[in-house]
N, C-alpha and C positions, 0 to 999 in steps of 0.2 A: 114477547109474548105470543105463544101459536095457537091464538083461539082461532087461526082460519083452517086450523086443521093440522092431524102429522101423519105422515106415511110410513108404512113400516116396508121395507125394501130389502133388497141384497138376496143373494144365493139362497140364503135361512128361510125367508118369509116362505115362500111357496111350498115348502116342505112340510112346513110346522103350521099350514093356515087352519085348519082343524084345532090346535092347540090355542091358537089365537084367537078364534071364535067361539070357545067353548066358554066364555065367561071370567076365567081365570084372569087372562091378560087384563081385560077390562076390570075387572074389580080389584086387581091390586093398581092400575093407571091411578083410579079415582079415589083409592084408599087412603086419602093425604089431609085427615083431618078437616081443618076450616077452610080448605082448597076443593073439599068435594065437591061442592057445587058446580064450581067454575070448571073444572075439570071434567065433570060429566057431559058438560055443552060442548066441548071438542070432538069435534068428529074425526075418528082414526081410518085410515084405509088402509088395506094391503096392496101392494103393488104386484102385481101374478107376472108380469113380463119379466121373462131372463132375460133378455135383452135391455134393461131399462139403464143399467150402468152405461152401457155403447152408446145408447139412444142420448142419455143427457151428456156425456163429453162430446159426442159430434155437435149437438145442439151447441154446446158453448165453443167448439172448434169454429165452427160458422160464422160465428158471430165477431172473432177473433183476425177473420181475412178480410 
């Protein structure tokens, strides 16, 4: 269970950050009946760095060498 946080990333996230912040996404995320209280405690972060995929791949590759 991702109680430590959820990170929304990729090429689309920075382009739709205003939609992610307007409340509709968060309301849909927590609107899960009896899990609402649990889900409302999970932090959600939007990754704005366009190179995050490359940085992640480089990080993994550096551990393989």
